[in-house]
C-alpha positions in Angstrom: 0.0 0.0 0.0 1.4 3.4 -0.9 2.0 6.1 1.7 -0.9 8.3 0.5 -3.3 5.3 0.6 -1.9 4.0 3.9 -2.3 7.3 5.6 -5.8 7.8 4.3 -6.7 4.4 5.9 -7.9 3.8 9.5 -4.2 3.2 10.3 -3.8 7.0 10.1 -5.8 7.3 13.4 -3.4 4.8 15.0 -0.3 6.6 13.8 -1.5 10.1 14.6 -3.0 9.2 18.0 0.2 7.3 19.0 2.8 9.7 17.6 3.0 11.8 20.8 3.3 8.7 23.0 5.9 7.1 20.7 8.1 10.2 20.6 8.0 10.3 24.3 8.5 6.6 24.7 11.3 6.0 22.2 14.6 7.8 22.2 18.0 7.1 20.8 19.8 3.8 20.4 21.2 2.2 23.6 24.7 1.1 22.8 25.3 -0.3 26.3 27.7 2.4 27.4 27.6 6.2 28.0 27.9 7.6 24.5 27.9 11.2 25.8 31.2 10.7 27.7 32.9 9.4 24.5 31.7 12.5 22.6 32.6 15.0 25.3 36.3 15.3 24.2 35.3 15.7 20.6 32.8 18.5 21.4 35.4 20.3 23.5 37.9 20.2 20.6 35.4 21.6 18.2 34.7 24.6 20.4 38.4 25.5 20.6 39.3 25.5 16.9 37.9 26.6 13.6 35.5 24.1 12.2 36.9 23.4 8.7 34.8 21.8 5.9 37.5 19.7 4.3 35.2 17.5 2.3 31.9 15.8 2.9 33.5 12.5 3.7 36.6 10.3 3.2 37.1 7.4 0.9 37.5 9.3 -2.3 34.7 10.5 -4.5 31.5 8.5 -3.7 27.9 8.5 -4.9 25.1 10.3 -3.2 22.1 8.0 -3.7 18.4 8.6 -3.8 17.0 7.8 -0.4 15.0 4.7 -1.7 18.2 3.4 -3.3 20.2 3.9 -0.1 17.4 2.0 1.8 18.2 -1.1 -0.3 21.8 -1.2 1.1 20.9 -2.5 4.5 24.2 -1.9 6.2 24.6 1.7 5.0 20.9 2.4 5.8 21.4 1.1 9.4 24.4 3.4 9.8 22.5 6.3 8.3 19.6 6.0 10.8 21.9 5.5 13.7 24.1 8.4 12.7 21.2 10.8 12.3 19.8 9.6 15.6 23.1 10.2 17.4 23.4 13.7 15.9 19.8 14.5 17.0 20.5 13.4 20.6 23.9 15.1 20.9 24.0 18.1 23.3 22.5 21.1 21.5 25.3 23.3 22.6 27.7 21.4 20.3 28.2 23.2 17.0 28.1 19.8 15.2 24.9 18.6 16.9 21.7 18.4 14.8 20.6 21.6 16.4 23.9 23.3 16.0 24.2 22.6 12.2 20.5 23.2 11.3 20.6 26.4 13.3 23.1 27.9 10.9 20.3 28.4 8.4 18.0 30.5 10.5 16.9 30.4 14.1 18.4 30.8 16.7 20.3 33.6 14.9 23.5 32.9 16.8 27.2 33.1 15.8 28.5 29.8 14.5 32.1 28.8 14.3 33.2 32.3 15.5 31.9 34.0 12.4 30.0 37.0 13.7 27.2 39.0 12.1 27.3 42.1 10.0 26.1 45.0 12.3 22.3 45.3 12.1 21.8 41.7 10.7 21.8 39.9 14.0 18.2 38.8 13.6 18.5 36.5 10.6 20.4 33.4 9.5 23.5 32.8 7.4 21.6 31.4 4.4 21.5 33.5 1.2 18.0 33.8 -0.4 17.0 35.5 -3.6 20.8 35.7 -4.3 23.2 34.4 -7.0 24.8 32.6 -4.1 21.7 30.5 -3.3 22.9 27.3 -5.0 26.6 27.7 -4.1 26.1 28.6 -0.4 24.2 25.4 0.2 27.1 23.3 -1.2 29.5 23.7 1.7 26.6 23.7 4.1 25.6 20.2 2.9 29.3 19.2 2.9 29.5 20.2 6.6 26.5 18.1 7.4 27.9 15.2 5.3 31.3 15.5 7.0 29.8 15.4 10.5 27.4 12.5 9.6 30.2 10.6 7.9 32.5 10.9 10.9 29.6 9.8 13.2 28.9 6.8 11.0 32.6 5.8 11.0 32.6 5.9 14.8 29.4 3.9 15.1 30.7 1.2 12.8 33.6 0.5 15.3 31.1 -0.1 18.1 30.0 -3.5 16.7 31.7 -6.4 18.5 35.0 -7.4 16.9 34.5 -9.8 14.0 32.8 -10.1 10.6 29.9 -7.8 11.4 32.2 -5.0 12.5 34.3 -5.3 9.3 31.2 -5.3 7.2 29.8 -2.1 8.7 33.2 -0.4 8.6 33.3 -1.2 4.8 29.8 0.2 4.4 30.8 3.3 6.4 33.8 4.0 4.2 31.8 4.9 1.2 28.8 6.5 2.9 27.4 9.7 1.6 24.2 11.6 2.4 21.1 10.7 0.3 18.8 12.9 -1.7 15.0 12.8 -2.1 13.9 12.9 -5.7 10.4 14.6 -5.5 10.2 14.9 -9.3 10.5 11.2 -10.4 7.6 8.8 -10.5 7.8 6.8 -7.3 7.7 3.0 -7.2 4.3 1.5 -8.0 1.9 1.9 -5.1 4.1 4.4 -3.3 3.9 8.1 -2.7 6.4 10.8 -3.7 6.9 11.1 0.1 9.0 8.0 1.1 7.5 5.8 3.8 10.8 6.0 5.6 10.3 9.8 6.0 6.6 10.1 6.7 5.3 6.6 7.5 6.0 6.1 11.2 7.5 8.1 14.1 9.6 5.2 15.2 11.9 2.7 13.5 13.4 -0.7 14.3 17.1 -0.7 13.8 19.6 -3.6 14.2 22.6 -1.9 15.7 25.7 -3.1 17.7 23.5 -4.1 20.6 20.8 -5.9 18.6 17.4 -4.8 17.4 15.9 -1.8 19.2 13.0 0.5 18.5 14.0 4.2 18.4 12.5 7.5 17.4 12.6 7.8 13.6 15.2 10.5 12.9 13.7 11.1 9.5 10.1 11.6 10.8 10.9 14.6 13.0 13.4 16.3 15.3 12.6 16.8 19.0 14.2 19.8 20.6 16.2 19.0 23.7 15.3 21.4 25.1 13.1 23.8 23.2 14.5 27.3 23.6 11.2 29.2 23.6 12.9 32.6 23.6 14.7 31.8 20.3 11.5 30.8 18.6 10.0 34.2 19.1 6.2 33.4 19.1 3.5 30.8 19.2 3.1 28.1 18.1 6.8 27.5 17.4 7.8 28.5 21.0 5.8 25.6 22.4 6.0 23.0 19.6 8.5 20.5 21.0 9.0 18.7 17.7 9.1 19.6 14.1 5.8 19.1 12.3 4.4 18.8 8.8 0.9 19.9 8.0 0.2 20.3 11.7 -3.2 18.9 12.9 -3.8 21.8 15.3 -2.2 25.0 16.4 -1.8 24.0 20.1 0.5 21.9 22.1 -1.2 18.7 21.0 -0.4 19.3 17.3 0.8 16.2 15.4 2.1 15.8 11.8 -0.3 14.8 9.1 2.1 13.3 6.6 -0.8 11.8 4.7 -1.8 15.3 3.6 1.8 16.1 2.7 1.9 13.0 0.6 -1.3 13.9 -1.2 -0.1 17.4 -1.9 3.2 16.1 -3.3 1.6 13.4 -5.4 -0.8 16.0 -6.8 2.0 18.2 -7.9 4.4 15.5 -9.2 3.7 16.3 -12.9 4.1 20.0 -12.4 7.3 19.6 -10.5 8.7 17.3 -13.2 7.7 19.7 -16.0 9.4 22.7 -14.2 12.5 20.7 -13.7 12.6 19.5 -17.3 12.2 23.1 -18.5 14.9 24.4 -16.2 17.3 21.9 -17.7 16.4 22.6 -21.3 15.7 26.4 -21.3 17.7 28.0 -18.6 21.3 28.3 -19.7 22.2 31.5 -17.8 23.4 31.1 -14.3 22.0 34.4 -13.0 18.4 33.6 -14.0 18.7 29.9 -13.1 20.1 30.4 -9.7 17.6 32.5 -7.8 14.0 33.8 -7.8 14.6 37.6 -7.5 12.4 39.1 -10.3 13.7 41.8 -12.6 10.7 43.5 -14.4 12.5 43.6 -17.8 13.5 40.0 -17.6 13.0 37.7 -20.6 9.6 36.0 -20.6 11.4 32.7 -20.8 13.3 33.3 -17.5 10.7 33.6 -14.8 11.5 30.3 -13.1 14.6 29.3 -11.2 16.2 26.6 -9.1 15.3 28.6 -6.0 11.6 29.1 -7.1 11.2 25.3 -7.6 12.9 24.7 -4.3 10.5 27.1 -2.6 7.4 25.2 -3.9 8.7 21.9 -2.4 9.4 23.7 0.9 5.7 24.8 1.1 4.4 21.4 0.0 6.5 19.5 2.5 5.6 21.9 5.3 1.9 21.7 4.6 -0.4 24.2 6.2 -3.8 25.4 7.1 -5.2 24.7 3.6 -5.3 21.2 4.9 -5.9 21.8 8.6 -8.0 25.0 9.2 -6.9 27.2 12.1 -3.4 25.7 12.0 -0.1 27.2 10.9 2.0 25.5 8.3 4.8 23.1 9.4 8.4 24.0 10.1 9.5 23.4 6.4 7.2 26.2 5.2 9.0 28.9 7.2 12.5 30.1 6.4 13.8 30.4 10.0 12.6 27.0 11.1 12.8 24.9 8.0 16.3 23.3 8.5 15.3 21.6 11.8 13.0 19.2 9.9 15.0 16.1 8.8 13.4 16.3 5.3 15.3 19.6 4.8 18.7 18.0 4.0 17.1 15.4 1.8 15.4 18.2 -0.2 18.6 20.3 -0.4 20.7 17.4 -1.5 18.3 17.0 -4.4 18.6 20.7 -5.1 22.4 20.3 -5.2 22.0 17.3 -7.5 19.9 19.4 -9.9 22.6 22.1 -9.7 25.4 19.7 -10.5 23.5 18.2 -13.5 22.8 21.7 -14.8 26.5 22.5 -14.5 27.2 19.5 -16.8 24.8 21.0 -19.4 26.1 24.5 -19.1 29.7 24.4 -18.0 30.7 27.9 -19.2 28.2 30.0 -17.2 28.8 30.9 -13.6 28.3 33.4 -10.9 28.3 37.0 -12.1 28.2 40.1 -9.8 24.8 40.9 -8.5 23.5 42.9 -5.5 22.1 41.0 -2.6 18.3 41.5 -2.6 18.1 40.3 1.0 20.4 40.4 4.0 21.9 37.4 5.8 23.7 37.1 9.1 26.9 38.3 7.4 25.7 40.0 4.2 24.1 43.5 3.9 21.3 44.1 1.6 22.7 45.7 -1.6 26.2 44.2 -1.1 27.6 43.1 -4.4 28.1 39.3 -4.4 30.3 37.4 -6.9 32.2 34.2 -7.3 34.8 35.2 -4.7 32.3 36.3 -2.0 32.9 34.2 1.2 30.3 31.5 1.8 30.1 32.1 5.5 30.4 30.5 8.0 32.2 27.7 6.2 36.0 27.6 6.5 38.0 25.8 3.8 41.1 25.6 6.0 42.5 26.3 9.4 43.7 29.7 8.3 40.1 30.8 8.3 39.8 31.1 4.6 36.2 30.7 3.5 34.8 28.6 0.7 33.7 30.6 -2.2 31.5 29.9 -5.3 34.7 29.6 -7.3 36.2 27.0 -5.0 33.0 24.9 -4.8 32.3 24.9 -8.5 33.7 21.4 -8.9 31.6 19.4 -6.5 33.9 16.4 -6.6 36.4 18.4 -4.6 34.0 17.9 -1.7 34.2 14.1 -2.1 30.9 13.3 -3.8 29.1 13.0 -7.1 25.8 11.7 -8.5 25.1 8.7 -10.8 24.0 10.9 -13.7 27.5 12.5 -13.8 29.8 9.4 -13.6 31.6 9.2 -16.9 32.3 6.1 -18.9 35.5 7.2 -20.6 38.5 9.4 -20.0 39.1 13.1 -20.0 39.0 13.6 -23.8 35.8 15.1 -25.1 34.6 15.2 -21.5 32.3 18.3 -21.8 30.3 16.9 -24.8 30.2 13.5 -23.2 29.0 14.9 -19.9 26.2 16.9 -21.6 25.0 13.9 -23.6 25.1 11.7 -20.5 23.2 14.3 -18.4 20.6 14.7 -21.2 20.0 11.0 -21.4 19.3 10.9 -17.6 17.1 13.9 -17.8 15.0 12.5 -20.6 14.6 9.1 -18.9 13.9 10.4 -15.4 11.9 13.6 -16.2 11.0 13.5 -19.9 7.6 11.8 -19.3 6.3 15.2 -18.1 6.9 16.8 -21.5 5.5 16.2 -25.0 9.1 15.9 -26.1 9.1 12.3 -24.7 6.5 11.3 -27.3 8.6 12.6 -30.1 11.7 10.8 -28.9 9.8 7.6 -28.6 8.4 8.0 -32.1 11.8 8.8 -33.7 13.4 5.8 -31.9 10.5 3.6 -33.2 11.0 4.8 -36.7 14.8 4.1 -36.6 14.1 0.7 -35.3 11.5 0.1 -38.0 14.0 1.2 -40.6 16.5 -1.2 -39.3 13.9 -3.9 -39.2 12.9 -3.4 -42.8 16.4 -4.3 -43.9 16.4 -7.5 -41.9 12.9 -8.9 -42.0 10.1 -9.4 -44.5 7.8 -6.6 -45.5 4.9 -8.2 -43.7 6.8 -8.5 -40.4 8.1 -5.0 -40.5 4.7 -3.3 -40.9 3.4 -1.6 -37.8 0.4 0.5 -36.9 1.3 4.1 -36.1 0.3 5.4 -32.7 -3.0 7.1 -32.4 -1.4 10.5 -32.0 0.5 10.2 -35.4 -0.7 10.7 -38.9 -0.6 7.5 -40.8 1.4 8.9 -43.6 4.9 9.3 -42.1 6.8 8.6 -45.2 10.0 10.7 -45.9 9.2 14.2 -47.1 5.8 14.5 -45.5 5.3 17.0 -42.8 3.8 14.6 -40.2 2.1 15.9 -37.2 1.9 14.3 -33.8 -1.8 14.3 -33.0 -4.4 12.9 -30.7 -7.6 11.5 -32.1 -9.0 15.0 -32.4 -6.3 17.5 -32.4 -2.7 18.4 -33.3 0.1 18.4 -30.8 3.2 18.2 -33.1 3.8 19.8 -36.5 6.9 18.3 -37.9 9.4 18.2 -35.1 7.9 21.2 -33.3 5.3 21.7 -30.6 4.3 24.6 -28.5 5.0 25.0 -24.8 2.6 27.0 -22.6 3.5 28.4 -19.2 2.0 30.7 -16.6 4.7 33.2 -15.5 3.9 34.5 -12.0 5.5 37.4 -10.2 4.6 38.8 -6.7 6.1 40.5 -3.7 7.7 37.8 -1.5 6.1 39.4 1.6 2.8 40.2 0.0 0.9 38.2 2.8 3.5 38.6 5.5 4.4 34.9 5.4 4.4 31.8 3.2 1.5 31.3 0.8 0.8 29.2 -2.3 -0.7 30.1 -5.7 -2.7 27.3 -7.4 -4.0 27.0 -10.9 -6.9 24.8 -12.0 -8.7 24.0 -15.2 -12.4 24.0 -14.7 -14.5 24.5 -11.6 -12.9 24.5 -8.2 -14.2 25.0 -4.6 -13.2 27.9 -2.4 -12.6 25.3 0.4 -8.8 24.6 0.4 -9.3 21.2 2.0 -10.7 20.0 -1.4 -7.9 21.3 -3.6 -5.7 18.2 -3.2 -8.4 16.0 -4.7 -9.6 18.4 -7.4 -9.0 16.7 -10.8 -8.4 20.0 -12.6 -5.5 21.0 -10.5 -2.5 22.0 -12.7 0.2 23.0 -10.3 1.3 25.1 -7.4 3.8 27.9 -7.0 4.9 28.2 -3.4 6.1 31.5 -1.9 8.6 30.6 0.8 8.6 33.5 3.2 8.3 34.3 6.9 6.3 36.5 9.1 8.5 39.5 9.8 8.2 38.7 13.5 9.8 35.3 12.8 12.8 36.0 10.7 13.9 39.5 11.2 14.6 39.7 7.4 12.9 42.6 5.7 11.4 41.1 2.5 8.8 43.8 1.9 10.6 45.3 -1.1 11.4 42.1 -2.9 9.6 40.8 -6.0 10.1 37.2 -6.9 8.9 35.0 -9.8 8.2 31.4 -10.7 6.1 29.4 -13.1 3.4 26.8 -13.4 3.7 24.9 -16.7 0.4 24.3 -18.6 1.4 22.2 -21.5 0.8 18.7 -20.2 -2.7 19.7 -18.9 -3.5 21.3 -22.3 -2.2 18.2 -24.2 -4.6 16.1 -22.1 -7.4 18.4 -23.2 -6.4 17.9 -26.8 -6.4 14.2 -26.3 -9.9 14.3 -24.8 -11.2 16.5 -27.6 -11.9 19.6 -25.4 -9.2 21.6 -27.1 -8.4 21.5 -30.9 -4.7 22.3 -30.7 -1.9 24.0 -28.8 -2.0 27.0 -31.2 -2.5 30.5 -29.6 -6.0 31.2 -30.8 -7.3 27.9 -29.5 -5.4 28.0 -26.2 -6.2 31.6 -25.3 -9.9 31.1 -25.9 -9.9 28.0 -23.9 -7.8 29.3 -21.0 -9.8 32.6 -20.6 -12.9 30.4 -20.0 -11.4 27.7 -17.9 -8.2 28.7 -16.1 -8.9 29.5 -12.4 -6.6 30.8 -9.7 -6.8 30.1 -5.9 -4.5 31.5 -3.2 -4.1 30.3 0.4 -1.8 31.3 3.2 0.0 28.8 5.4 -2.6 29.3 8.1 -5.4 28.2 5.6 -7.0 31.5 5.0 -8.1 31.8 1.3 -7.1 35.1 -0.2 -8.9 36.8 -3.0 -6.5 37.5 -5.9 -7.6 41.2 -6.0 -6.1 41.7 -2.5 -2.6 41.0 -3.8 -1.8 44.1 -5.9 1.7 42.9 -6.7 0.5 39.6 -8.2 0.8 39.2 -12.0 0.1 36.1 -14.1 1.2 36.2 -17.7 0.4 33.3 -20.0 3.3 32.8 -22.4 4.3 30.3 -25.0 7.2 29.2 -27.2 7.6 27.0 -30.3 10.0 24.2 -29.2 12.0 21.9 -31.4 11.8 18.4 -30.0 14.9 16.2 -29.6 15.1 13.1 -31.8 17.3 11.2 -29.4 17.7 10.9 -25.6 21.1 12.5 -25.9 19.5 15.8 -26.7 17.1 18.2 -24.9 14.4 20.4 -26.5 15.5 23.7 -28.1 13.3 26.6 -27.3 12.4 29.5 -29.5 11.6 33.0 -28.3 9.1 33.0 -25.4 6.3 35.5 -26.1 3.4 36.8 -24.1 0.0 35.5 -25.0 -2.2 37.4 -22.5 -2.4 38.5 -18.9 -4.7 36.5 -16.7 -7.1 38.7 -14.8 
C-alpha cells in the first residue's frame, strides 16, 4: 500500500494518536555504554578551533544516492539511521549537533564557528536567499552536514563487537554519503512521492551493535532537547516540542499529518517534473537559473529558477492550514525554522544534484556580480556578491579562509558525485560526453512530463522500423502508427503528432505553454501558495488536493516579519506553473483543438482558475494582492530526436495577462 493510501486508511488514526506517545516513549539507540562521555572530548575540541569543511567524507569521490536506493543497502541504511539519531540526541550546545548545524540556516540567529554578524543583521540566519549565491552557499553547508554525519557513521561502525559484522559495517561506512530525495520522479508502484521511511512512522526498528531496538525515527521529526522558547519568538513555534508537517492543530497537542503532505506532493508531481525539465532545457544562464529575484525587464522565458522550484517543495513539505484549518504550516514552510525538519537536508541534496547536473549541461556560465536582494547574518542588503564572495560561515582551511562559489564549482572536490555524472570514458571530449550523459538521464527520469518524450519515442521507433525493414520481411516490418500520429509518415511528408481529435506536433515542433507568475515575497507577511486549475474549483482549500483539474502550485517561501527579522517587503520574486501537459490532455480528450495560440487563449480565458491560500489556511482573493501578476506565455519548441538531446526553445512571447 502506498503512503498516501496508507495514511488515508484507518491506520492513520493509530499513527496520529500514538505519535506523541511514541516520541516520548522511544529515544536514541542504547549502545550499552555512555555515548555522551565518548563524545565529550570531541565536542570540547570543536569549540576550541575553527571548524573546517575539508570535504563531505573520506574514501575518495563517492555517490550520493536517492533515499530509496540507499534503503536497499541494509548496512549503510542502518548506519545512516543510527548516525542521524546520534546527531539529534547530541547536546544542542555542540556546534556539530543536529541543532547546531541546522541552526546555521535561521533560528536561533547565533554566531556559529566564531563568524559574527554584520552589524544590524543579528536577527537573521546565514543562508542567502534570492541571491546568486543561493545554489553555491548550500554546497559547503551540505558538505559540513555530510562531513559530520560521515564521521559519526565511522565511529558507530567500530562499536560492533569485533568480528565479521564490524568489518562489514566499517566497509559500508567507508563509502557512505548523504542521500537525496527525488520529488520529481515517478515513485515505485503503489508508493507516494513522500517516502515511507520519512513520513510513515514516528519510530523505526534498527539492528545496531547491541541488537534490534525500536528508536524514534530520525527522518520523521526532530525533537528539541530542550526547546529554547525565547529563540522561537512566538506561538506556536515557541511551544511545539518537535518539528511538524501539516500540523493537525495550532496548540501543544499538534501532530504531523504526513498523509496530507503525501497527497499534496503526489498531486504536484507532474508540475514539479515539468518545471525541472524546462529548467534543464531552457535556462542556460546562471544568473536567472540560480535565484528567484524578479527583474521587471526579464526575458519572458526566464521567470522560473532553481530557487523558485525549491520554494514550492518547501511549502508542499511543510503543509499548512489549507489542509488543517486554524493551524499554521509546518516548520518546512517557514525560512527560519525549516532546517530543523529532517526532510530539509534530503530536499537540499536534491537541489544540489539538480545544480550539478545543470552544470554539466552549461559548464561555461557561472556566478556574475549581483547585488544581494536580502540580508543574511553576514551580508548586507545591496552588497555586491560574486564568485569570490565568502560563503560564510564555512571555513575551507584552518587559516580561516572561507569557501567561495569559485572553490565549490567542482563538487567532486568535496568528495561526492551523482550517478548521472559518472563518466564512462577518460578526460577527452569530457564536456560533450557529460552533456550527452546528463541529457539522457534527464529525458529518462523527467521527460515523461513533456510532450518531447512522445517525439523521442516515435523517432526511436522509426529508426528501429527502418533497421527492421532491412532484416525482415515486409509483412513482419509493418506496424500500426500510434493514435497520435498521422498514418502517412513517409519521408518528405510534414507529419504531425496528433491525438484522435487535435494536433500536438507539427513536424518536429510543438508549443509549450507556461504561466509566468510574479509577486512580492512578503505580500501576505508569510508563506503562501498560488494554485492553478482547469475548470470548476471550490473555495474550500481542503478539497484542492483532490480536485481533478489542479494543474500545479507555485509556493512563496517567506516568513512573518516577526519570525525571521529579514525585511522582504521590497522584494519581488517570480516562478512558473507549466500548462502544456494539462493542455495536451485536453487535446487528447477533444476539449481543445490544438496547442496553437487562438485555440489555447480562448480555452484558458474560459477555464483557467486561480486560488491562493496562506499557510494558516486562509483563502485570499486575488484582488487583495496588488503585486501579483500572471502572464500566459508560449514558445515554439524543437523536440529532440534522441535521448542525448534536450528540446530547443524559441523566443518566449506573451499570449495574454490572466485577470
